[in-house]
DRENPA-3360 file (N, C-alpha, C; in nm, 2 decimals, always signed):
BEGIN
1 = XXXXXXXX = -1.35/+0.42/-1.57/-1.18/+0.38/-1.55/-1.19/+0.23/-1.57 ~ -1.10/+0.17/-1.67/-1.12/+0.08/-1.74/-1.00/-0.05/-1.69 ~ -1.00/-0.18/-1.71/-0.89/-0.27/-1.67/-0.76/-0.25/-1.66 ~ -0.74/-0.17/-1.83/-0.64/-0.14/-1.86/-0.56/-0.03/-1.78 ~ -0.66/+0.10/-1.75/-0.58/+0.19/-1.68/-0.56/+0.12/-1.53 ~ -0.71/+0.08/-1.50/-0.64/-0.01/-1.39/-0.50/-0.11/-1.37 ~ -0.43/-0.18/-1.43/-0.33/-0.24/-1.45/-0.21/-0.12/-1.44 ~ -0.25/-0.02/-1.56/-0.13/+0.04/-1.63/-0.14/+0.14/-1.46;
9 = XXXXXXXX = -0.22/+0.18/-1.39/-0.18/+0.24/-1.22/-0.07/+0.14/-1.14 ~ -0.12/+0.05/-1.12/-0.11/-0.06/-1.05/+0.07/-0.12/-1.12 ~ +0.08/-0.11/-1.17/+0.19/-0.13/-1.28/+0.37/-0.01/-1.22 ~ +0.24/+0.14/-1.24/+0.30/+0.27/-1.19/+0.38/+0.26/-1.04 ~ +0.24/+0.24/-0.95/+0.21/+0.20/-0.81/+0.33/+0.11/-0.72 ~ +0.32/+0.02/-0.82/+0.44/-0.05/-0.78/+0.61/-0.02/-0.81 ~ +0.64/+0.00/-0.93/+0.74/+0.10/-0.96/+0.81/+0.19/-0.90 ~ +0.69/+0.28/-0.86/+0.72/+0.41/-0.77/+0.78/+0.37/-0.67;
17 = XXXXXXXX = +0.67/+0.27/-0.57/+0.70/+0.25/-0.44/+0.84/+0.17/-0.45 ~ +0.87/+0.07/-0.52/+1.02/+0.03/-0.57/+1.12/+0.12/-0.54 ~ +1.05/+0.24/-0.64/+1.19/+0.33/-0.65/+1.22/+0.41/-0.55 ~ +1.14/+0.46/-0.43/+1.14/+0.51/-0.34/+1.20/+0.41/-0.23 ~ +1.18/+0.30/-0.21/+1.24/+0.19/-0.12/+1.37/+0.19/-0.16 ~ +1.44/+0.20/-0.29/+1.57/+0.14/-0.28/+1.63/+0.28/-0.28 ~ +1.57/+0.40/-0.27/+1.65/+0.56/-0.22/+1.66/+0.55/-0.05 ~ +1.53/+0.50/+0.00/+1.55/+0.45/+0.13/+1.65/+0.37/+0.18;
25 = XXXXXXXX = +1.66/+0.26/+0.13/+1.74/+0.15/+0.15/+1.88/+0.20/+0.14 ~ +1.86/+0.28/+0.01/+2.03/+0.30/+0.02/+2.10/+0.41/+0.10 ~ +1.98/+0.48/+0.19/+2.03/+0.58/+0.32/+2.06/+0.48/+0.43 ~ +2.05/+0.33/+0.43/+2.10/+0.27/+0.51/+1.99/+0.25/+0.62 ~ +2.01/+0.14/+0.75/+1.87/+0.14/+0.86/+1.91/+0.27/+0.92 ~ +2.01/+0.34/+0.97/+2.02/+0.38/+1.06/+1.91/+0.54/+1.01 ~ +1.96/+0.58/+0.91/+1.87/+0.69/+0.85/+1.74/+0.66/+0.81 ~ +1.68/+0.55/+0.81/+1.55/+0.50/+0.80/+1.48/+0.54/+0.91;
33 = XXXXXXXX = +1.54/+0.48/+0.99/+1.49/+0.48/+1.14/+1.47/+0.61/+1.21 ~ +1.56/+0.72/+1.17/+1.55/+0.85/+1.25/+1.46/+0.92/+1.23 ~ +1.42/+1.01/+1.30/+1.29/+1.07/+1.30/+1.28/+1.20/+1.20 ~ +1.24/+1.25/+1.13/+1.26/+1.32/+1.01/+1.15/+1.41/+1.05 ~ +1.07/+1.41/+1.13/+1.00/+1.57/+1.16/+0.85/+1.55/+1.20 ~ +0.79/+1.59/+1.25/+0.62/+1.64/+1.29/+0.57/+1.65/+1.17 ~ +0.61/+1.71/+1.09/+0.54/+1.76/+0.99/+0.52/+1.65/+0.88 ~ +0.53/+1.53/+0.89/+0.56/+1.44/+0.82/+0.40/+1.34/+0.89;
41 = XXXXXXXX = +0.32/+1.27/+0.82/+0.24/+1.17/+0.86/+0.30/+1.04/+0.96 ~ +0.40/+1.01/+0.90/+0.47/+0.91/+1.04/+0.64/+0.96/+1.05 ~ +0.68/+0.96/+1.12/+0.79/+0.96/+1.19/+0.91/+0.93/+1.16 ~ +0.90/+0.84/+1.08/+1.04/+0.75/+1.01/+1.02/+0.75/+0.82 ~ +1.13/+0.70/+0.79/+1.12/+0.71/+0.67/+1.05/+0.53/+0.65 ~ +1.12/+0.44/+0.74/+1.10/+0.33/+0.72/+0.95/+0.29/+0.78 ~ +0.91/+0.40/+0.88/+0.74/+0.40/+0.96/+0.65/+0.42/+0.78 ~ +0.72/+0.51/+0.73/+0.64/+0.57/+0.55/+0.61/+0.43/+0.51;
49 = XXXXXXXX = +0.72/+0.37/+0.48/+0.73/+0.30/+0.36/+0.64/+0.17/+0.42 ~ +0.63/+0.13/+0.54/+0.55/+0.06/+0.62/+0.40/+0.04/+0.61 ~ +0.37/+0.16/+0.63/+0.25/+0.20/+0.61/+0.17/+0.20/+0.46 ~ +0.26/+0.25/+0.41/+0.23/+0.25/+0.23/+0.21/+0.08/+0.26 ~ +0.31/+0.03/+0.25/+0.29/-0.18/+0.29/+0.15/-0.18/+0.28 ~ +0.16/-0.12/+0.45/-0.02/-0.16/+0.57/-0.11/-0.15/+0.46 ~ -0.11/-0.03/+0.41/-0.24/+0.03/+0.34/-0.26/-0.08/+0.23 ~ -0.17/-0.12/+0.17/-0.17/-0.21/+0.03/-0.21/-0.36/+0.08;
57 = XXXXXXXX = -0.18/-0.40/+0.20/-0.20/-0.53/+0.26/-0.31/-0.54/+0.29 ~ -0.40/-0.45/+0.38/-0.53/-0.44/+0.41/-0.63/-0.41/+0.28 ~ -0.62/-0.37/+0.17/-0.70/-0.32/+0.07/-0.70/-0.49/+0.00 ~ -0.61/-0.54/+0.02/-0.61/-0.65/-0.08/-0.68/-0.77/-0.01 ~ -0.66/-0.75/+0.11/-0.71/-0.87/+0.23/-0.87/-0.82/+0.17 ~ -0.93/-0.70/+0.21/-1.07/-0.69/+0.20/-1.09/-0.69/+0.08 ~ -1.05/-0.71/-0.02/-1.12/-0.71/-0.19/-1.12/-0.88/-0.21 ~ -1.05/-0.94/-0.15/-1.06/-1.09/-0.13/-1.14/-1.14/+0.00;
65 = XXXXXXXX = -1.22/-1.06/+0.06/-1.34/-1.12/+0.09/-1.32/-1.11/+0.28 ~ -1.21/-1.08/+0.31/-1.15/-1.07/+0.42/-1.17/-0.95/+0.51 ~ -1.15/-0.94/+0.65/-1.13/-0.82/+0.71/-1.00/-0.84/+0.79 ~ -0.90/-0.75/+0.81/-0.76/-0.75/+0.88/-0.83/-0.68/+0.98 ~ -0.82/-0.72/+1.12/-0.80/-0.63/+1.29/-0.74/-0.52/+1.26 ~ -0.61/-0.52/+1.23/-0.52/-0.38/+1.23/-0.43/-0.38/+1.09 ~ -0.38/-0.28/+1.10/-0.30/-0.21/+1.01/-0.18/-0.25/+1.05 ~ -0.08/-0.33/+0.94/+0.08/-0.32/+0.95/+0.12/-0.23/+0.93;
73 = XXXXXXXX = +0.25/-0.21/+1.05/+0.30/-0.09/+1.06/+0.46/-0.11/+1.09 ~ +0.53/+0.04/+1.09/+0.67/-0.01/+1.12/+0.71/-0.13/+1.25 ~ +0.61/-0.14/+1.34/+0.68/-0.21/+1.47/+0.68/-0.36/+1.43 ~ +0.60/-0.38/+1.27/+0.59/-0.54/+1.26/+0.72/-0.60/+1.17 ~ +0.81/-0.48/+1.14/+0.94/-0.48/+1.06/+1.05/-0.48/+1.16 ~ +1.14/-0.55/+1.17/+1.26/-0.54/+1.22/+1.35/-0.46/+1.16 ~ +1.35/-0.49/+1.00/+1.44/-0.42/+0.94/+1.41/-0.35/+0.79 ~ +1.45/-0.32/+0.71/+1.44/-0.24/+0.55/+1.40/-0.42/+0.51;
81 = XXXXXXXX = +1.50/-0.49/+0.51/+1.53/-0.63/+0.45/+1.39/-0.70/+0.49 ~ +1.35/-0.70/+0.57/+1.25/-0.77/+0.64/+1.13/-0.71/+0.57 ~ +1.08/-0.56/+0.57/+0.99/-0.48/+0.53/+0.95/-0.56/+0.36 ~ +1.09/-0.50/+0.31/+1.10/-0.59/+0.19/+1.08/-0.71/+0.18 ~ +1.12/-0.78/+0.20/+1.06/-0.92/+0.15/+0.93/-0.97/+0.16 ~ +0.82/-0.88/+0.26/+0.69/-0.96/+0.32/+0.66/-0.86/+0.16 ~ +0.67/-0.74/+0.17/+0.61/-0.65/+0.04/+0.62/-0.75/-0.12 ~ +0.77/-0.76/-0.14/+0.78/-0.82/-0.25/+0.66/-0.96/-0.26;
89 = XXXXXXXX = +0.61/-1.01/-0.14/+0.55/-1.11/-0.15/+0.39/-1.10/-0.15 ~ +0.39/-0.96/-0.13/+0.22/-0.84/-0.12/+0.18/-0.83/-0.30 ~ +0.29/-0.77/-0.33/+0.34/-0.74/-0.50/+0.32/-0.86/-0.58 ~ +0.35/-0.97/-0.54/+0.32/-1.06/-0.65/+0.15/-1.11/-0.62 ~ +0.08/-1.11/-0.53/-0.02/-1.15/-0.47/-0.13/-1.01/-0.56 ~ -0.08/-0.92/-0.54/-0.16/-0.81/-0.58/-0.15/-0.78/-0.72 ~ -0.07/-0.81/-0.80/-0.09/-0.78/-0.92/-0.16/-0.92/-0.99 ~ -0.12/-1.05/-0.89/-0.23/-1.12/-0.97/-0.35/-1.12/-0.98;
97 = XXXXXXXX = -0.41/-1.02/-0.87/-0.55/-0.98/-0.83/-0.53/-0.89/-0.94 ~ -0.49/-0.82/-0.99/-0.54/-0.71/-1.07/-0.51/-0.75/-1.18 ~ -0.44/-0.85/-1.23/-0.40/-0.90/-1.41/-0.54/-0.99/-1.42 ~ -0.63/-1.01/-1.26/-0.76/-1.10/-1.32/-0.90/-1.06/-1.35 ~ -0.84/-0.89/-1.31/-0.96/-0.79/-1.29/-1.03/-0.82/-1.40 ~ -1.19/-0.82/-1.42/-1.27/-0.79/-1.54/-1.35/-0.64/-1.53 ~ -1.36/-0.62/-1.65/-1.47/-0.49/-1.62/-1.60/-0.47/-1.53 ~ -1.63/-0.60/-1.57/-1.75/-0.65/-1.41/-1.68/-0.62/-1.29;
105 = XXXXXXXX = -1.57/-0.68/-1.26/-1.54/-0.71/-1.13/-1.51/-0.56/-1.07 ~ -1.47/-0.45/-1.20/-1.49/-0.29/-1.13/-1.57/-0.23/-1.08 ~ -1.70/-0.28/-1.18/-1.80/-0.18/-1.11/-1.89/-0.28/-1.00 ~ -1.85/-0.40/-0.96/-1.88/-0.46/-0.87/-1.85/-0.41/-0.72 ~ -1.97/-0.38/-0.63/-1.94/-0.33/-0.49/-1.83/-0.38/-0.43 ~ -1.77/-0.37/-0.29/-1.72/-0.43/-0.20/-1.74/-0.39/-0.04 ~ -1.79/-0.49/+0.03/-1.86/-0.46/+0.13/-1.72/-0.49/+0.24 ~ -1.70/-0.42/+0.37/-1.57/-0.47/+0.42/-1.60/-0.36/+0.53;
113 = XXXXXXXX = -1.50/-0.44/+0.65/-1.50/-0.36/+0.76/-1.39/-0.28/+0.80 ~ -1.41/-0.11/+0.83/-1.24/-0.12/+0.90/-1.20/-0.16/+1.04 ~ -1.09/-0.12/+1.07/-1.00/-0.17/+1.16/-1.07/-0.15/+1.29 ~ -1.18/-0.10/+1.32/-1.25/-0.05/+1.44/-1.37/-0.16/+1.40 ~ -1.41/-0.22/+1.28/-1.53/-0.30/+1.32/-1.62/-0.25/+1.28 ~ -1.64/-0.10/+1.18/-1.73/-0.05/+1.12/-1.73/-0.08/+0.98 ~ -1.87/-0.12/+0.95/-1.91/-0.16/+0.82/-1.91/-0.05/+0.73 ~ -1.85/-0.10/+0.57/-1.83/+0.00/+0.45/-1.89/-0.07/+0.33;
121 = XXXXXXXX = -1.92/-0.01/+0.23/-1.93/-0.02/+0.12/-1.88/+0.06/+0.01 ~ -1.82/+0.00/-0.09/-1.75/+0.11/-0.19/-1.73/+0.03/-0.32 ~ -1.73/+0.11/-0.46/-1.72/+0.01/-0.58/-1.54/+0.01/-0.56 ~ -1.52/-0.11/-0.63/-1.43/-0.18/-0.64/-1.34/-0.08/-0.71 ~ -1.36/-0.01/-0.85/-1.28/+0.07/-0.93/-1.21/+0.18/-0.86 ~ -1.32/+0.21/-0.75/-1.28/+0.36/-0.69/-1.19/+0.33/-0.58 ~ -1.21/+0.19/-0.50/-1.11/+0.15/-0.45/-1.00/+0.14/-0.50 ~ -0.95/+0.06/-0.61/-0.86/+0.07/-0.67/-0.77/+0.19/-0.64;
129 = XXXXXXXX = -0.80/+0.29/-0.71/-0.80/+0.42/-0.70/-0.76/+0.52/-0.59 ~ -0.84/+0.47/-0.53/-0.78/+0.52/-0.37/-0.65/+0.44/-0.34 ~ -0.66/+0.34/-0.33/-0.52/+0.28/-0.26/-0.38/+0.36/-0.35 ~ -0.39/+0.34/-0.43/-0.31/+0.40/-0.56/-0.27/+0.53/-0.54 ~ -0.38/+0.60/-0.51/-0.35/+0.74/-0.48/-0.34/+0.80/-0.32 ~ -0.37/+0.71/-0.26/-0.31/+0.71/-0.11/-0.16/+0.68/-0.12 ~ -0.10/+0.57/-0.18/+0.02/+0.56/-0.19/+0.13/+0.71/-0.22 ~ +0.07/+0.76/-0.33/+0.09/+0.87/-0.38/+0.13/+0.96/-0.30;
137 = XXXXXXXX = +0.06/+0.98/-0.19/+0.00/+1.11/-0.11/+0.14/+1.09/-0.01 ~ +0.14/+0.97/+0.06/+0.29/+0.93/+0.12/+0.40/+0.93/+0.05 ~ +0.40/+0.91/-0.08/+0.55/+0.90/-0.14/+0.60/+1.06/-0.14 ~ +0.50/+1.19/-0.18/+0.49/+1.27/-0.17/+0.55/+1.37/-0.04 ~ +0.52/+1.27/+0.04/+0.57/+1.36/+0.19/+0.70/+1.36/+0.20 ~ +0.79/+1.22/+0.17/+0.90/+1.23/+0.20/+1.02/+1.30/+0.15 ~ +1.11/+1.37/+0.18/+1.16/+1.44/+0.14/+1.28/+1.38/+0.09 ~ +1.31/+1.53/-0.02/+1.40/+1.50/-0.14/+1.56/+1.46/-0.08;
% end
């Protein structure tokens, strides 16, 4: 995976997340907080969006050398506007990180711990791809 491919993937990632967020926000707070069914990974649209944000947050933090103790989620955001504001700041930081990547950085390993404290190691390129694919999976679950 090349740096240009990663940058393109993350440009799409941000675009798709924002597009879906705008659709959900257009439905209103009440609809975003309504249970959508047990067949989905998260019970509400807001919860699904918060999970996508949380995964982006956790992985960016790991890539920068820290280990978050927990994954942020729905309960961390009172409203969609709260989530959007926090996500906007994260996207700015994430974009700067992705834009600063080099080919050598993509090949580098990343040591991190999961939220239970178990250590892992992965290649940065594979982890970057994992995060974008994770969001694609959850975006695909949201009902049309």
